[in-house]
N, C-alpha and C positions, 0 to 999 in steps of 0.2 A: 599484617596478614601472615599466612602460613609460609614457611620457608620452602623454596623449591627444592625438591629432591629429584635427582636424576637416577634412573635405573633402567635396565633393559626393557622392562614391561611397560614403561610409560607410553610408548607409541604403538604397542601391539595389542591393544584392547579389542574386544569383540565388536564394539560399536564404531571403531575408527577404521577408515579405509574401505568401507562398504560402498558399493555403487549406489549413487543417489537415483532413486526411481521416480521421485516426485519433486516438483518445484513448489515454491510458496503459492498458496491458493488465494485467489482474489475472492473477497466476499462481495457479492453483488446485492445491492438493495433492490426493493421491488418498485422503485420509481422508474418511470420510462424516459426520463431525461428531456421531456418536452417543455418543462417549465410550468408555471401556473397557467390555468385555463384561460384567464383573462389577459394573459401576457404579462410582461415584466413592467411595462410602463402604462400609465393611463393615457389612452388616446384622446387628445383634445382636438387637434386640427386634422388628424388622420392624413398627414402629408408624408412625403418621402423621408423627411428627417426622422419622424417618429418610427417609420418602418425600419430605417437604418439603425436607430437606437435599439429597437426591439431585437433586430438581428445581432447587433453587437452584444447585447445582454445575453442572448442565447449562446454566443460563442464563449463569453466569459463563464457562463454556467458550465459549459462542456469542459473548459480548461480546469475549473475548480473541481469538477467531478474527477477528472484525470489525476489531479494532484491528490485528491482524497484517496483514490485507488492506489496511487504510488505509496502514500503514507501507510495504508493498510498493508501493502506488500512488504514495505520496509519493516514494519512492526513484526510481521510474521517471520521475516528473515532474521531479525534481531533475536526473537525468542528462540529460533533454531540454533543460532550461534551461541546464545547464552547456555542452552542445554548442552551443547558440545563442550563449552568451556567448563561447565560443572562436571561433566564426565571426565575430562582431562584432569581437573583439580582433585577428583576423588582418587586418582591412581597414585 
């Protein structure tokens, strides 16, 4: 890679040191998080166990959605960090 050169202007660029006015934006999809209309599992006996399984699947769905949103946020933050690194490397 390129060799690192140190000079006074390295850390005094226009883009560095500015106040951050925005944070990574979450991209929301248009699904409402309620799961499939017929439920996650096929109801055969319609007993409490099936109800509990359905509720558990809903909780798993919510957790996976949260993980997805975290991954989107991390991707956005990584893009911002990479742009910052590119600006520093150009100096």
